[in-house]
VMD Tcl script that draws the C-alpha trace (Angstrom):
set ca {
  {-10.65 52.15 -2.68}
  {-14.18 51.07 -1.80}
  {-14.53 49.18 -5.11}
  {-11.19 47.41 -4.56}
  {-12.18 46.52 -1.01}
  {-15.43 45.03 -2.28}
  {-13.54 42.92 -4.85}
  {-11.17 41.64 -2.19}
  {-14.09 40.87 0.14}
  {-15.91 38.90 -2.58}
  {-12.71 36.97 -3.43}
  {-12.24 36.07 0.23}
  {-15.85 34.90 0.43}
  {-15.35 32.67 -2.62}
  {-12.17 31.17 -1.14}
  {-13.94 30.61 2.19}
  {-16.88 28.97 0.40}
  {-14.53 26.68 -1.54}
  {-12.64 25.51 1.54}
  {-15.85 25.10 3.53}
  {-17.03 22.53 0.99}
  {-13.79 20.56 0.62}
  {-10.87 20.07 2.96}
  {-7.86 17.79 3.04}
  {-7.45 15.39 5.93}
  {-4.63 13.11 7.00}
  {-5.82 9.56 7.63}
  {-2.50 7.78 8.27}
  {0.55 9.87 9.13}
  {3.46 9.43 11.56}
  {2.14 5.98 12.48}
  {5.54 4.29 12.92}
  {6.90 6.11 15.96}
  {6.05 3.47 18.59}
  {3.92 0.33 18.93}
  {1.05 2.07 20.70}
  {0.70 4.56 17.84}
  {1.30 1.89 15.21}
  {-1.52 -0.29 16.51}
  {-4.00 2.59 16.28}
  {-3.63 2.49 12.51}
  {-2.38 -0.98 11.59}
  {-3.28 -4.62 12.19}
  {-0.85 -7.55 11.96}
  {-1.16 -10.19 9.19}
  {-3.38 -9.96 6.11}
  {-7.02 -8.88 6.51}
  {-7.96 -12.55 5.97}
  {-5.24 -14.20 8.08}
  {-1.71 -15.56 7.79}
  {-1.55 -17.23 4.35}
  {-1.63 -16.03 0.77}
  {-0.26 -17.07 -2.63}
  {3.43 -17.50 -1.78}
  {5.49 -19.81 0.41}
  {5.68 -17.44 3.40}
  {3.28 -17.69 6.35}
  {2.79 -14.39 8.15}
  {3.41 -14.01 11.86}
  {3.08 -10.99 14.12}
  {1.09 -9.54 17.01}
  {1.38 -6.96 19.77}
  {3.47 -9.53 21.70}
  {5.35 -11.07 18.74}
  {7.72 -8.76 16.90}
  {10.03 -11.36 15.39}
  {8.81 -10.66 11.85}
  {7.12 -7.25 12.15}
  {8.93 -4.61 14.17}
  {9.60 -0.88 14.41}
  {13.07 0.61 14.23}
  {13.98 4.31 13.93}
  {10.49 5.32 12.72}
  {10.52 2.52 10.17}
  {8.48 -0.65 9.81}
  {10.58 -3.76 9.16}
  {9.20 -7.03 7.78}
  {11.57 -10.01 8.08}
  {11.27 -13.30 6.21}
  {13.16 -16.31 7.62}
  {13.64 -19.71 6.01}
  {12.32 -22.63 8.07}
  {13.77 -26.15 8.05}
  {10.69 -28.12 9.13}
  {7.48 -29.18 7.46}
  {4.69 -26.72 8.16}
  {2.35 -28.01 5.49}
  {0.86 -25.95 2.68}
  {-0.65 -22.50 2.45}
  {-4.39 -22.41 3.04}
  {-4.68 -19.97 0.12}
  {-4.79 -20.86 -3.56}
  {-2.57 -22.20 -5.19}
  {-1.55 -23.79 -1.86}
  {2.27 -23.76 -2.06}
  {4.32 -25.46 0.63}
  {5.33 -23.16 3.48}
  {9.08 -22.51 3.40}
  {9.26 -19.16 5.27}
  {7.91 -17.21 8.20}
  {7.43 -13.54 7.33}
  {5.42 -10.42 8.11}
  {2.44 -8.46 6.83}
  {0.38 -5.52 8.07}
  {-2.86 -3.96 6.88}
  {-4.69 -0.74 7.64}
  {-7.27 -0.85 10.40}
  {-9.43 1.58 8.40}
  {-10.71 0.97 4.88}
  {-10.55 3.62 2.16}
  {-13.37 4.29 -0.30}
  {-13.48 6.74 -3.19}
  {-16.99 8.22 -3.25}
  {-18.80 11.56 -3.24}
  {-17.66 12.34 0.29}
  {-14.02 11.37 -0.36}
  {-13.38 11.90 -4.09}
  {-9.56 12.11 -3.89}
  {-6.93 10.03 -2.12}
  {-3.15 10.20 -1.92}
  {-1.30 7.08 -0.74}
  {2.49 6.96 -0.55}
  {5.45 5.52 1.26}
  {9.22 5.20 1.05}
  {10.54 1.66 0.87}
  {13.77 -0.26 0.86}
  {12.55 -3.40 -0.85}
  {14.45 -6.63 -1.58}
  {14.99 -7.32 -5.29}
  {16.64 -10.73 -4.98}
  {15.53 -13.94 -6.60}
  {12.54 -15.50 -4.87}
  {11.56 -12.36 -2.92}
  {8.11 -10.83 -3.41}
  {7.52 -7.59 -1.44}
  {4.38 -5.55 -2.02}
  {2.53 -2.39 -0.98}
  {-1.01 -2.55 -2.29}
  {-4.74 -1.98 -1.96}
  {-7.08 -4.97 -1.82}
  {-10.87 -4.96 -1.88}
  {-12.32 -5.26 1.61}
  {-15.53 -6.89 0.35}
  {-14.45 -8.93 -2.65}
  {-11.53 -9.53 -5.01}
  {-11.10 -7.79 -7.38}
  {-10.59 -4.82 -6.96}
  {-6.84 -4.60 -6.36}
  {-4.26 -1.85 -6.92}
  {-0.56 -2.75 -6.64}
  {1.57 0.29 -5.86}
  {4.85 -1.55 -5.20}
  {5.40 -5.14 -6.28}
  {8.78 -6.70 -7.02}
  {8.86 -10.29 -8.24}
  {12.44 -11.40 -7.75}
  {14.02 -8.51 -9.68}
  {14.26 -4.71 -9.64}
  {11.23 -4.33 -11.95}
  {8.22 -2.81 -10.22}
  {4.75 -3.92 -11.30}
  {1.88 -1.41 -11.24}
  {-1.20 -3.64 -11.48}
  {-4.85 -2.63 -11.41}
  {-7.28 -5.55 -11.32}
  {-10.90 -5.16 -12.37}
  {-12.66 -7.86 -14.38}
  {-9.68 -7.30 -16.68}
  {-6.38 -5.76 -15.59}
  {-3.93 -2.99 -16.47}
  {-0.23 -3.65 -16.00}
  {2.75 -1.28 -16.32}
  {6.30 -2.24 -15.32}
  {9.24 0.05 -14.54}
  {12.82 -0.71 -13.57}
  {13.99 0.91 -10.33}
  {17.50 1.64 -9.18}
  {19.41 -1.43 -8.03}
  {20.89 -1.83 -4.58}
  {19.51 -1.10 -1.16}
  {18.40 2.53 -1.60}
  {15.08 4.02 -0.56}
  {12.44 4.81 -3.18}
  {9.08 6.53 -2.85}
  {6.01 4.85 -4.36}
  {2.83 6.90 -4.62}
  {-0.64 6.90 -6.11}
  {-3.25 9.60 -6.52}
  {-6.83 8.33 -6.88}
  {-9.63 10.60 -8.03}
  {-13.31 10.03 -8.79}
  {-14.04 10.89 -12.45}
  {-17.68 9.80 -12.72}
  {-20.28 7.76 -10.84}
  {-18.41 4.49 -11.51}
  {-14.77 5.15 -12.33}
  {-11.63 6.12 -10.48}
  {-8.42 7.31 -12.16}
  {-5.26 6.00 -10.47}
  {-2.01 7.89 -11.17}
  {1.23 6.07 -10.29}
  {4.54 7.71 -9.32}
  {8.04 6.53 -8.44}
  {10.29 9.04 -6.66}
  {7.79 11.81 -7.52}
  {7.94 11.05 -11.25}
  {4.61 10.22 -12.92}
  {4.70 6.79 -14.55}
  {1.22 5.60 -15.53}
  {-2.54 6.07 -15.25}
  {-5.11 3.27 -14.87}
  {-8.87 3.50 -14.54}
  {-11.04 1.14 -12.49}
  {-14.75 0.92 -11.71}
  {-13.94 1.35 -8.02}
  {-16.32 4.09 -6.83}
  {-17.93 2.98 -3.58}
  {-15.62 -0.04 -3.13}
  {-13.61 -0.06 0.12}
  {-9.94 -1.05 0.19}
  {-7.52 -2.21 2.84}
  {-3.93 -0.99 2.46}
  {-1.44 -3.86 2.83}
  {2.34 -4.12 3.16}
  {3.72 -7.65 3.06}
  {6.81 -9.68 2.27}
  {5.88 -12.85 0.41}
  {8.41 -15.33 -0.97}
  {8.68 -17.56 -4.05}
  {5.31 -17.81 -5.84}
  {5.33 -15.30 -8.71}
  {8.89 -14.32 -7.74}
  {10.16 -17.78 -8.75}
  {13.90 -18.24 -8.95}
  {16.20 -19.49 -6.22}
  {14.88 -18.21 -2.87}
  {17.36 -16.99 -0.24}
  {18.39 -19.08 2.74}
  {19.37 -16.00 4.77}
  {16.93 -13.58 6.40}
  {15.31 -11.07 4.04}
  {14.28 -7.56 5.15}
  {11.69 -5.21 3.67}
  {11.53 -1.72 5.23}
  {9.08 1.16 4.97}
  {8.91 4.69 6.31}
  {6.82 7.86 5.91}
  {3.73 5.84 4.99}
  {0.90 8.28 4.38}
  {-2.78 8.24 3.45}
  {-4.70 11.47 2.91}
  {-8.01 12.38 1.30}
  {-10.23 15.28 0.39}
  {-13.45 15.53 2.34}
  {-16.52 17.11 0.71}
  {-18.41 18.88 3.48}
}
mol new
graphics top color blue
foreach p $ca { graphics top sphere $p radius 0.5 }
foreach p [lrange $ca 0 end-1] q [lrange $ca 1 end] { graphics top cylinder $p $q radius 0.2 }
display resetview
């Protein structure tokens, strides 16, 4: 009995030692319950402002919820066609502005390094697949571009693009179910050496692809946006377009 008790005691010490050196922490969770909670974790627009590489200009603030609003613990981004001349996007390739839409980005940045060697990022989305619509859920370098990791990106069809941009890029495409159903998009990032991060991509909890980027020590913002036209091409809609997300989560391991 004494020998067995000693074995159990040693095992418990080893488990305690392991958990004392690494723990899992939630960074973004349950952030869509109300605007006060939402604004603790998220900022309206892109990290750099209102314009990007499509024909939609982003609008939204704590007092303007026409294009970014909460509904039943969901975030809703709404793109609306405009019928006046608002000039061109300030971002390359400077398309003409045809829509007002919504974008949000994380207030905190996320960096894979020795302290935080593993990240999980996921969300459930009801994304538009129609011609001319360009919804995305992605990580963009907070200091420079690249790096970029696209977790969800539809370009006018029901084909999702997993893109990882370094100096070169990795691209994998997968067809999702058609219609207006919810789908979960997820990545797991893990530090594999002093320079590289492995990114594993999942749709509806099914592993789809792995990319590797030299992203150690490079901070990212997490972005959800509804762009229009641009790479989505096609015939853009004249009616309002909705892009919805729920259960958006960011977690990481913390080396103590």
